[in-house]
mmCIF file as Biopython writes it, N, C-alpha, C and O atoms, coordinates in Angstrom:
data_model
#
loop_
_atom_site.group_PDB
_atom_site.id
_atom_site.type_symbol
_atom_site.label_atom_id
_atom_site.label_alt_id
_atom_site.label_comp_id
_atom_site.label_asym_id
_atom_site.label_entity_id
_atom_site.label_seq_id
_atom_site.pdbx_PDB_ins_code
_atom_site.Cartn_x
_atom_site.Cartn_y
_atom_site.Cartn_z
_atom_site.occupancy
_atom_site.B_iso_or_equiv
_atom_site.auth_seq_id
_atom_site.auth_asym_id
_atom_site.pdbx_PDB_model_num
ATOM 1   N N  . MET A ? 1  ? 0.863   -1.171  0.000   1.0 0.0 1  A 1 
ATOM 2   C CA . MET A ? 1  ? 0.000   0.000   0.000   1.0 0.0 1  A 1 
ATOM 3   C C  . MET A ? 1  ? 0.906   1.229   0.000   1.0 0.0 1  A 1 
ATOM 4   O O  . MET A ? 1  ? 1.872   1.305   0.758   1.0 0.0 1  A 1 
ATOM 5   N N  . ILE A ? 2  ? 0.578   2.179   -0.856  1.0 0.0 2  A 1 
ATOM 6   C CA . ILE A ? 2  ? 1.345   3.423   -0.958  1.0 0.0 2  A 1 
ATOM 7   C C  . ILE A ? 2  ? 0.389   4.581   -0.745  1.0 0.0 2  A 1 
ATOM 8   O O  . ILE A ? 2  ? -0.511  4.788   -1.559  1.0 0.0 2  A 1 
ATOM 9   N N  . GLY A ? 3  ? 0.559   5.342   0.329   1.0 0.0 3  A 1 
ATOM 10  C CA . GLY A ? 3  ? -0.264  6.533   0.573   1.0 0.0 3  A 1 
ATOM 11  C C  . GLY A ? 3  ? -1.763  6.270   0.518   1.0 0.0 3  A 1 
ATOM 12  O O  . GLY A ? 3  ? -2.509  7.100   0.000   1.0 0.0 3  A 1 
ATOM 13  N N  . GLY A ? 4  ? -2.216  5.143   1.034   1.0 0.0 4  A 1 
ATOM 14  C CA . GLY A ? 4  ? -3.641  4.838   1.016   1.0 0.0 4  A 1 
ATOM 15  C C  . GLY A ? 4  ? -4.105  4.141   -0.247  1.0 0.0 4  A 1 
ATOM 16  O O  . GLY A ? 4  ? -5.301  3.901   -0.413  1.0 0.0 4  A 1 
ATOM 17  N N  . TYR A ? 5  ? -3.195  3.815   -1.132  1.0 0.0 5  A 1 
ATOM 18  C CA . TYR A ? 5  ? -3.527  3.141   -2.384  1.0 0.0 5  A 1 
ATOM 19  C C  . TYR A ? 5  ? -2.799  1.809   -2.450  1.0 0.0 5  A 1 
ATOM 20  O O  . TYR A ? 5  ? -1.664  1.691   -1.989  1.0 0.0 5  A 1 
ATOM 21  N N  . TYR A ? 6  ? -3.447  0.818   -3.019  1.0 0.0 6  A 1 
ATOM 22  C CA . TYR A ? 6  ? -2.790  -0.440  -3.320  1.0 0.0 6  A 1 
ATOM 23  C C  . TYR A ? 6  ? -2.375  -0.401  -4.783  1.0 0.0 6  A 1 
ATOM 24  O O  . TYR A ? 6  ? -3.143  0.047   -5.635  1.0 0.0 6  A 1 
ATOM 25  N N  . VAL A ? 7  ? -1.178  -0.861  -5.078  1.0 0.0 7  A 1 
ATOM 26  C CA . VAL A ? 7  ? -0.707  -0.953  -6.457  1.0 0.0 7  A 1 
ATOM 27  C C  . VAL A ? 7  ? -0.577  -2.436  -6.767  1.0 0.0 7  A 1 
ATOM 28  O O  . VAL A ? 7  ? 0.183   -3.152  -6.116  1.0 0.0 7  A 1 
ATOM 29  N N  . ILE A ? 8  ? -1.326  -2.891  -7.768  1.0 0.0 8  A 1 
ATOM 30  C CA . ILE A ? 8  ? -1.300  -4.306  -8.152  1.0 0.0 8  A 1 
ATOM 31  C C  . ILE A ? 8  ? -0.941  -4.409  -9.622  1.0 0.0 8  A 1 
ATOM 32  O O  . ILE A ? 8  ? -1.038  -3.434  -10.367 1.0 0.0 8  A 1 
ATOM 33  N N  . THR A ? 9  ? -0.529  -5.592  -10.030 1.0 0.0 9  A 1 
ATOM 34  C CA . THR A ? 9  ? -0.253  -5.884  -11.428 1.0 0.0 9  A 1 
ATOM 35  C C  . THR A ? 9  ? -1.272  -6.906  -11.900 1.0 0.0 9  A 1 
ATOM 36  O O  . THR A ? 9  ? -1.465  -7.939  -11.258 1.0 0.0 9  A 1 
ATOM 37  N N  . ALA A ? 10 ? -1.926  -6.622  -13.019 1.0 0.0 10 A 1 
ATOM 38  C CA . ALA A ? 10 ? -2.936  -7.533  -13.567 1.0 0.0 10 A 1 
ATOM 39  C C  . ALA A ? 10 ? -2.876  -7.479  -15.089 1.0 0.0 10 A 1 
ATOM 40  O O  . ALA A ? 10 ? -2.492  -6.468  -15.678 1.0 0.0 10 A 1 
ATOM 41  N N  . ASP A ? 11 ? -3.263  -8.585  -15.709 1.0 0.0 11 A 1 
ATOM 42  C CA . ASP A ? 11 ? -3.252  -8.668  -17.171 1.0 0.0 11 A 1 
ATOM 43  C C  . ASP A ? 11 ? -4.508  -8.099  -17.818 1.0 0.0 11 A 1 
ATOM 44  O O  . ASP A ? 11 ? -4.524  -7.831  -19.020 1.0 0.0 11 A 1 
ATOM 45  N N  . SER A ? 12 ? -5.572  -7.910  -17.017 1.0 0.0 12 A 1 
ATOM 46  C CA . SER A ? 12 ? -6.827  -7.401  -17.579 1.0 0.0 12 A 1 
ATOM 47  C C  . SER A ? 12 ? -7.617  -6.692  -16.490 1.0 0.0 12 A 1 
ATOM 48  O O  . SER A ? 12 ? -7.303  -6.802  -15.305 1.0 0.0 12 A 1 
ATOM 49  N N  . ASP A ? 13 ? -8.648  -5.962  -16.907 1.0 0.0 13 A 1 
ATOM 50  C CA . ASP A ? 13 ? -9.527  -5.305  -15.939 1.0 0.0 13 A 1 
ATOM 51  C C  . ASP A ? 13 ? -10.230 -6.345  -15.068 1.0 0.0 13 A 1 
ATOM 52  O O  . ASP A ? 13 ? -10.399 -6.142  -13.865 1.0 0.0 13 A 1 
ATOM 53  N N  . ALA A ? 14 ? -10.637 -7.452  -15.676 1.0 0.0 14 A 1 
ATOM 54  C CA . ALA A ? 14 ? -11.329 -8.508  -14.923 1.0 0.0 14 A 1 
ATOM 55  C C  . ALA A ? 14 ? -10.416 -9.110  -13.865 1.0 0.0 14 A 1 
ATOM 56  O O  . ALA A ? 14 ? -10.855 -9.377  -12.746 1.0 0.0 14 A 1 
ATOM 57  N N  . GLN A ? 15 ? -9.162  -9.324  -14.203 1.0 0.0 15 A 1 
ATOM 58  C CA . GLN A ? 15 ? -8.218  -9.863  -13.231 1.0 0.0 15 A 1 
ATOM 59  C C  . GLN A ? 15 ? -7.970  -8.862  -12.111 1.0 0.0 15 A 1 
ATOM 60  O O  . GLN A ? 15 ? -7.875  -9.254  -10.948 1.0 0.0 15 A 1 
ATOM 61  N N  . ALA A ? 16 ? -7.865  -7.588  -12.437 1.0 0.0 16 A 1 
ATOM 62  C CA . ALA A ? 16 ? -7.679  -6.552  -11.416 1.0 0.0 16 A 1 
ATOM 63  C C  . ALA A ? 16 ? -8.865  -6.516  -10.469 1.0 0.0 16 A 1 
ATOM 64  O O  . ALA A ? 16 ? -8.691  -6.367  -9.260  1.0 0.0 16 A 1 
ATOM 65  N N  . GLU A ? 17 ? -10.070 -6.653  -11.011 1.0 0.0 17 A 1 
ATOM 66  C CA . GLU A ? 17 ? -11.272 -6.663  -10.176 1.0 0.0 17 A 1 
ATOM 67  C C  . GLU A ? 17 ? -11.273 -7.879  -9.249  1.0 0.0 17 A 1 
ATOM 68  O O  . GLU A ? 17 ? -11.636 -7.764  -8.078  1.0 0.0 17 A 1 
ATOM 69  N N  . ALA A ? 18 ? -10.870 -9.042  -9.765  1.0 0.0 18 A 1 
ATOM 70  C CA . ALA A ? 18 ? -10.821 -10.251 -8.942  1.0 0.0 18 A 1 
ATOM 71  C C  . ALA A ? 18 ? -9.812  -10.103 -7.812  1.0 0.0 18 A 1 
ATOM 72  O O  . ALA A ? 18 ? -10.074 -10.524 -6.685  1.0 0.0 18 A 1 
ATOM 73  N N  . ILE A ? 19 ? -8.665  -9.510  -8.106  1.0 0.0 19 A 1 
ATOM 74  C CA . ILE A ? 19 ? -7.649  -9.274  -7.074  1.0 0.0 19 A 1 
ATOM 75  C C  . ILE A ? 19 ? -8.183  -8.299  -6.027  1.0 0.0 19 A 1 
ATOM 76  O O  . ILE A ? 19 ? -8.000  -8.510  -4.828  1.0 0.0 19 A 1 
ATOM 77  N N  . ALA A ? 20 ? -8.841  -7.236  -6.480  1.0 0.0 20 A 1 
ATOM 78  C CA . ALA A ? 20 ? -9.380  -6.231  -5.557  1.0 0.0 20 A 1 
ATOM 79  C C  . ALA A ? 20 ? -10.437 -6.833  -4.637  1.0 0.0 20 A 1 
ATOM 80  O O  . ALA A ? 20 ? -10.544 -6.441  -3.475  1.0 0.0 20 A 1 
ATOM 81  N N  . CYS A ? 21 ? -11.212 -7.777  -5.145  1.0 0.0 21 A 1 
ATOM 82  C CA . CYS A ? 21 ? -12.248 -8.415  -4.327  1.0 0.0 21 A 1 
ATOM 83  C C  . CYS A ? 21 ? -11.659 -9.254  -3.204  1.0 0.0 21 A 1 
ATOM 84  O O  . CYS A ? 21 ? -12.351 -9.560  -2.233  1.0 0.0 21 A 1 
ATOM 85  N N  . GLU A ? 22 ? -10.397 -9.629  -3.324  1.0 0.0 22 A 1 
ATOM 86  C CA . GLU A ? 22 ? -9.714  -10.406 -2.290  1.0 0.0 22 A 1 
ATOM 87  C C  . GLU A ? 22 ? -9.162  -9.520  -1.176  1.0 0.0 22 A 1 
ATOM 88  O O  . GLU A ? 22 ? -8.665  -10.032 -0.172  1.0 0.0 22 A 1 
ATOM 89  N N  . CYS A ? 23 ? -9.240  -8.213  -1.336  1.0 0.0 23 A 1 
ATOM 90  C CA . CYS A ? 23 ? -8.682  -7.269  -0.368  1.0 0.0 23 A 1 
ATOM 91  C C  . CYS A ? 23 ? -9.374  -7.442  0.986   1.0 0.0 23 A 1 
ATOM 92  O O  . CYS A ? 23 ? -10.603 -7.407  1.047   1.0 0.0 23 A 1 
ATOM 93  N N  . PRO A ? 24 ? -8.616  -7.626  2.071   1.0 0.0 24 A 1 
ATOM 94  C CA . PRO A ? 24 ? -9.243  -7.820  3.380   1.0 0.0 24 A 1 
ATOM 95  C C  . PRO A ? 24 ? -9.976  -6.576  3.892   1.0 0.0 24 A 1 
ATOM 96  O O  . PRO A ? 24 ? -10.810 -6.687  4.791   1.0 0.0 24 A 1 
ATOM 97  N N  . HIS A ? 25 ? -9.686  -5.411  3.345   1.0 0.0 25 A 1 
ATOM 98  C CA . HIS A ? 25 ? -10.337 -4.176  3.772   1.0 0.0 25 A 1 
ATOM 99  C C  . HIS A ? 25 ? -11.593 -3.868  2.963   1.0 0.0 25 A 1 
ATOM 100 O O  . HIS A ? 25 ? -12.225 -2.834  3.180   1.0 0.0 25 A 1 
ATOM 101 N N  . GLN A ? 26 ? -11.962 -4.741  2.042   1.0 0.0 26 A 1 
ATOM 102 C CA . GLN A ? 26 ? -13.091 -4.502  1.146   1.0 0.0 26 A 1 
ATOM 103 C C  . GLN A ? 26 ? -14.426 -4.832  1.809   1.0 0.0 26 A 1 
ATOM 104 O O  . GLN A ? 26 ? -15.461 -4.342  1.358   1.0 0.0 26 A 1 
ATOM 105 N N  . GLY A ? 27 ? -14.437 -5.639  2.854   1.0 0.0 27 A 1 
ATOM 106 C CA . GLY A ? 27 ? -15.680 -6.087  3.478   1.0 0.0 27 A 1 
ATOM 107 C C  . GLY A ? 27 ? -16.492 -4.952  4.088   1.0 0.0 27 A 1 
ATOM 108 O O  . GLY A ? 27 ? -16.036 -3.810  4.146   1.0 0.0 27 A 1 
ATOM 109 N N  . GLY A ? 28 ? -17.675 -5.269  4.532   1.0 0.0 28 A 1 
ATOM 110 C CA . GLY A ? 28 ? -18.525 -4.293  5.201   1.0 0.0 28 A 1 
ATOM 111 C C  . GLY A ? 28 ? -19.208 -3.305  4.276   1.0 0.0 28 A 1 
ATOM 112 O O  . GLY A ? 28 ? -19.540 -2.199  4.704   1.0 0.0 28 A 1 
ATOM 113 N N  . GLY A ? 29 ? -19.430 -3.673  3.012   1.0 0.0 29 A 1 
ATOM 114 C CA . GLY A ? 29 ? -20.145 -2.793  2.091   1.0 0.0 29 A 1 
ATOM 115 C C  . GLY A ? 29 ? -19.309 -1.656  1.527   1.0 0.0 29 A 1 
ATOM 116 O O  . GLY A ? 29 ? -19.854 -0.743  0.907   1.0 0.0 29 A 1 
ATOM 117 N N  . ARG A ? 30 ? -18.007 -1.693  1.727   1.0 0.0 30 A 1 
ATOM 118 C CA . ARG A ? 30 ? -17.128 -0.653  1.163   1.0 0.0 30 A 1 
ATOM 119 C C  . ARG A ? 30 ? -16.949 -0.901  -0.328  1.0 0.0 30 A 1 
ATOM 120 O O  . ARG A ? 30 ? -17.204 -2.001  -0.819  1.0 0.0 30 A 1 
ATOM 121 N N  . TRP A ? 31 ? -16.511 0.125   -1.039  1.0 0.0 31 A 1 
ATOM 122 C CA . TRP A ? 31 ? -16.280 -0.020  -2.476  1.0 0.0 31 A 1 
ATOM 123 C C  . TRP A ? 31 ? -14.817 0.277   -2.776  1.0 0.0 31 A 1 
ATOM 124 O O  . TRP A ? 31 ? -14.130 0.950   -2.008  1.0 0.0 31 A 1 
ATOM 125 N N  . ILE A ? 32 ? -14.365 -0.237  -3.899  1.0 0.0 32 A 1 
ATOM 126 C CA . ILE A ? 32 ? -12.989 -0.031  -4.347  1.0 0.0 32 A 1 
ATOM 127 C C  . ILE A ? 32 ? -13.043 0.542   -5.749  1.0 0.0 32 A 1 
ATOM 128 O O  . ILE A ? 32 ? -13.797 0.066   -6.598  1.0 0.0 32 A 1 
ATOM 129 N N  . GLU A ? 33 ? -12.246 1.556   -5.982  1.0 0.0 33 A 1 
ATOM 130 C CA . GLU A ? 33 ? -12.158 2.164   -7.317  1.0 0.0 33 A 1 
ATOM 131 C C  . GLU A ? 33 ? -10.869 1.686   -7.964  1.0 0.0 33 A 1 
ATOM 132 O O  . GLU A ? 33 ? -9.792  1.819   -7.385  1.0 0.0 33 A 1 
ATOM 133 N N  . LEU A ? 34 ? -10.977 1.129   -9.164  1.0 0.0 34 A 1 
ATOM 134 C CA . LEU A ? 34 ? -9.804  0.668   -9.906  1.0 0.0 34 A 1 
ATOM 135 C C  . LEU A ? 34 ? -9.411  1.723   -10.920 1.0 0.0 34 A 1 
ATOM 136 O O  . LEU A ? 34 ? -10.252 2.249   -11.649 1.0 0.0 34 A 1 
ATOM 137 N N  . ARG A ? 35 ? -8.131  2.024   -10.958 1.0 0.0 35 A 1 
ATOM 138 C CA . ARG A ? 35 ? -7.613  2.996   -11.934 1.0 0.0 35 A 1 
ATOM 139 C C  . ARG A ? 35 ? -6.354  2.437   -12.570 1.0 0.0 35 A 1 
ATOM 140 O O  . ARG A ? 35 ? -5.494  1.871   -11.895 1.0 0.0 35 A 1 
ATOM 141 N N  . LYS A ? 36 ? -6.263  2.604   -13.876 1.0 0.0 36 A 1 
ATOM 142 C CA . LYS A ? 36 ? -5.037  2.207   -14.578 1.0 0.0 36 A 1 
ATOM 143 C C  . LYS A ? 36 ? -3.994  3.296   -14.374 1.0 0.0 36 A 1 
ATOM 144 O O  . LYS A ? 36 ? -4.316  4.483   -14.317 1.0 0.0 36 A 1 
ATOM 145 N N  . ILE A ? 37 ? -2.742  2.873   -14.266 1.0 0.0 37 A 1 
ATOM 146 C CA . ILE A ? 37 ? -1.641  3.833   -14.182 1.0 0.0 37 A 1 
ATOM 147 C C  . ILE A ? 37 ? -0.626  3.493   -15.256 1.0 0.0 37 A 1 
ATOM 148 O O  . ILE A ? 37 ? -0.590  2.365   -15.748 1.0 0.0 37 A 1 
ATOM 149 N N  . ASP A ? 38 ? 0.197   4.461   -15.618 1.0 0.0 38 A 1 
ATOM 150 C CA . ASP A ? 38 ? 1.245   4.230   -16.600 1.0 0.0 38 A 1 
ATOM 151 C C  . ASP A ? 38 ? 2.247   3.222   -16.045 1.0 0.0 38 A 1 
ATOM 152 O O  . ASP A ? 38 ? 2.438   3.119   -14.834 1.0 0.0 38 A 1 
ATOM 153 N N  . ALA A ? 39 ? 2.874   2.492   -16.940 1.0 0.0 39 A 1 
ATOM 154 C CA . ALA A ? 39 ? 3.880   1.526   -16.527 1.0 0.0 39 A 1 
ATOM 155 C C  . ALA A ? 39 ? 5.012   2.227   -15.794 1.0 0.0 39 A 1 
ATOM 156 O O  . ALA A ? 39 ? 5.441   3.318   -16.171 1.0 0.0 39 A 1 
ATOM 157 N N  . MET A ? 40 ? 5.484   1.580   -14.741 1.0 0.0 40 A 1 
ATOM 158 C CA . MET A ? 40 ? 6.588   2.141   -13.966 1.0 0.0 40 A 1 
ATOM 159 C C  . MET A ? 40 ? 7.903   1.628   -14.519 1.0 0.0 40 A 1 
ATOM 160 O O  . MET A ? 40 ? 8.049   0.437   -14.791 1.0 0.0 40 A 1 
ATOM 161 N N  . ALA A ? 41 ? 8.849   2.520   -14.683 1.0 0.0 41 A 1 
ATOM 162 C CA . ALA A ? 41 ? 10.147  2.112   -15.239 1.0 0.0 41 A 1 
ATOM 163 C C  . ALA A ? 41 ? 11.064  1.596   -14.155 1.0 0.0 41 A 1 
ATOM 164 O O  . ALA A ? 41 ? 12.197  1.208   -14.437 1.0 0.0 41 A 1 
#
């Protein structure tokens, strides 16, 4: 986690969503916003 954000690597939007659903902080009716970022060098 960086500054309140999780940075993950995924091959597709669907895979990113599946990974985000595994987040232990996601429970209790909270929502997660997925955003693409530029590749890091």
